[in-house]
TILUM-554135 format. One record per atom (N, C-alpha, C): y negated, x negated, z. Coordinates in Angstrom, 1 decimal. Layout:
N
((Y X Z))
...
This chain:
69
((1.2 -0.8 0.0))
((0.0 0.0 0.0))
((-1.2 -0.9 0.0))
((-2.2 -0.5 -0.7))
((-3.5 -1.2 -0.8))
((-4.6 -0.2 -0.5))
((-5.4 -0.5 0.5))
((-6.5 0.4 0.9))
((-7.8 -0.3 0.5))
((-8.8 0.4 -0.1))
((-10.1 -0.1 -0.4))
((-11.1 1.0 -0.3))
((-12.4 0.6 -0.2))
((-13.4 1.6 -0.1))
((-13.9 2.0 -1.5))
((-14.6 3.1 -1.5))
((-15.1 3.6 -2.8))
((-16.6 3.1 -3.1))
((-17.1 2.2 -2.3))
((-18.5 1.8 -2.5))
((-18.7 0.6 -3.4))
((-17.7 0.2 -4.1))
((-17.7 -0.9 -5.0))
((-18.0 -2.3 -4.3))
((-17.7 -2.4 -3.0))
((-17.9 -3.7 -2.3))
((-16.7 -4.5 -2.5))
((-15.6 -3.9 -3.0))
((-14.3 -4.6 -3.2))
((-14.1 -4.8 -4.7))
((-13.8 -6.0 -5.1))
((-13.5 -6.3 -6.5))
((-12.0 -6.1 -6.8))
((-11.7 -5.2 -7.7))
((-10.3 -4.8 -7.9))
((-9.5 -6.0 -8.3))
((-10.0 -7.0 -8.9))
((-9.3 -8.2 -9.3))
((-8.8 -9.0 -8.1))
((-9.5 -8.8 -7.0))
((-9.1 -9.5 -5.7))
((-7.8 -8.9 -5.1))
((-7.5 -7.7 -5.5))
((-6.3 -7.1 -5.0))
((-5.0 -7.9 -5.4))
((-5.0 -8.6 -6.5))
((-3.9 -9.4 -6.9))
((-3.5 -10.4 -5.9))
((-4.5 -11.1 -5.3))
((-4.3 -12.1 -4.2))
((-3.6 -11.5 -3.0))
((-4.0 -10.3 -2.6))
((-3.4 -9.6 -1.5))
((-1.9 -9.2 -1.8))
((-1.8 -8.6 -3.0))
((-0.4 -8.2 -3.4))
((0.5 -9.4 -3.6))
((0.0 -10.5 -4.1))
((0.8 -11.7 -4.3))
((1.3 -12.2 -3.0))
((0.5 -12.2 -1.9))
((0.9 -12.6 -0.6))
((2.0 -11.8 -0.1))
((1.9 -10.5 -0.3))
((3.0 -9.6 0.2))
((4.3 -9.8 -0.6))
((4.1 -10.0 -1.9))
((5.3 -10.3 -2.8))
((6.0 -11.6 -2.4))
((5.2 -12.5 -1.9))
((5.7 -13.8 -1.4))
((6.4 -13.7 0.0))
((6.3 -12.5 0.6))
((7.0 -12.4 1.9))
((6.1 -12.1 3.0))
((4.8 -12.0 2.9))
((3.9 -11.7 4.0))
((4.2 -10.2 4.4))
((4.2 -10.0 5.7))
((4.3 -8.6 6.2))
((3.0 -7.9 6.1))
((1.9 -8.6 6.1))
((0.6 -8.0 6.1))
((-0.4 -9.0 5.4))
((-1.3 -8.4 4.6))
((-2.3 -9.2 4.0))
((-3.6 -8.5 4.1))
((-4.6 -9.1 4.7))
((-5.9 -8.5 5.0))
((-7.0 -9.2 4.3))
((-7.8 -8.5 3.5))
((-8.9 -9.1 2.8))
((-10.1 -9.3 3.8))
((-11.1 -10.0 3.3))
((-12.2 -10.3 4.2))
((-13.5 -9.9 3.5))
((-14.4 -9.2 4.2))
((-15.7 -8.9 3.7))
((-16.7 -10.0 3.9))
((-16.3 -11.0 4.8))
((-17.3 -12.0 5.2))
((-17.1 -13.3 4.6))
((-16.0 -13.5 3.8))
((-15.8 -14.8 3.1))
((-16.4 -14.6 1.7))
((-16.8 -15.7 1.2))
((-17.4 -15.7 -0.1))
((-18.9 -15.3 0.0))
((-19.4 -14.7 -1.1))
((-20.8 -14.4 -1.1))
((-21.1 -13.0 -0.6))
((-22.0 -12.9 0.4))
((-22.4 -11.6 1.0))
((-23.9 -11.5 1.0))
((-24.4 -10.4 0.4))
((-25.8 -10.2 0.4))
((-26.3 -9.9 1.8))
((-27.5 -10.4 2.1))
((-28.1 -10.0 3.4))
((-28.2 -8.5 3.6))
((-27.8 -8.1 4.8))
((-27.9 -6.7 5.1))
((-26.7 -5.9 4.6))
((-25.7 -6.5 3.9))
((-24.5 -5.8 3.4))
((-23.7 -5.2 4.5))
((-23.6 -5.8 5.6))
((-22.9 -5.2 6.8))
((-23.9 -5.0 7.9))
((-23.7 -3.8 8.5))
((-24.5 -3.5 9.7))
((-24.0 -4.4 10.9))
((-24.8 -4.4 12.0))
((-24.4 -5.1 13.2))
((-23.1 -4.6 13.7))
((-22.9 -3.3 13.6))
((-21.7 -2.7 14.1))
((-20.5 -3.2 13.3))
((-20.7 -3.3 12.0))
((-19.6 -3.7 11.1))
((-19.3 -5.2 11.4))
((-20.3 -6.0 11.6))
((-20.0 -7.4 11.9))
((-19.3 -7.6 13.2))
((-19.7 -6.8 14.2))
((-19.1 -6.8 15.5))
((-17.6 -6.4 15.3))
((-17.4 -5.3 14.6))
((-16.0 -4.8 14.3))
((-15.1 -5.9 13.7))
((-15.7 -6.6 12.7))
((-14.9 -7.7 12.1))
((-14.6 -8.8 13.0))
((-15.5 -9.1 13.9))
((-15.2 -10.2 14.9))
((-14.2 -9.7 15.9))
((-14.3 -8.4 16.3))
((-13.3 -7.9 17.2))
((-11.9 -7.8 16.6))
((-11.8 -7.4 15.3))
((-10.5 -7.3 14.6))
((-9.9 -8.7 14.5))
((-10.8 -9.7 14.2))
((-10.3 -11.1 14.1))
((-9.8 -11.6 15.4))
((-10.5 -11.3 16.5))
((-10.1 -11.7 17.8))
((-8.7 -11.1 18.2))
((-8.6 -9.7 18.0))
((-7.4 -9.0 18.3))
((-6.2 -9.5 17.4))
((-6.5 -9.8 16.2))
((-5.4 -10.3 15.3))
((-4.9 -11.7 15.9))
((-5.8 -12.5 16.2))
((-5.4 -13.8 16.8))
((-4.7 -13.7 18.1))
((-5.2 -12.8 18.9))
((-4.6 -12.6 20.3))
((-3.2 -11.9 20.2))
((-3.1 -10.9 19.4))
((-1.8 -10.1 19.3))
((-0.8 -10.7 18.5))
((-1.2 -11.3 17.3))
((-0.2 -11.8 16.4))
((-0.2 -13.3 16.3))
((-1.0 -13.9 17.0))
((-1.2 -15.4 17.0))
((-1.4 -15.9 15.6))
((-2.3 -15.2 14.9))
((-2.6 -15.6 13.5))
((-4.2 -15.6 13.4))
((-4.7 -16.6 12.8))
((-6.1 -16.7 12.5))
((-6.5 -15.7 11.5))
((-7.6 -15.0 11.7))
((-8.1 -14.1 10.7))
((-9.3 -14.8 10.0))
((-9.5 -14.5 8.8))
((-10.6 -15.1 8.0))
((-12.0 -14.7 8.4))
((-12.1 -13.4 8.8))
((-13.4 -12.9 9.1))
((-14.0 -13.7 10.3))
((-15.2 -14.1 10.2))
((-15.9 -14.8 11.2))
((-17.2 -14.2 11.6))
């Protein structure tokens, strides 16, 4: 399954990298809104905080580093 938003913030071509990771045996592949180029104001303070929280929980629960910083 691949989830994406309808606001065009996700490039459909990037889906291949996520699907390739799963095809290679990953149980879960999570994309990042904060890696690469991000325009100023693209994410609200709440969204940035949510990304940091998700990264922290990912690292804490699954002992895996998340890309979102």
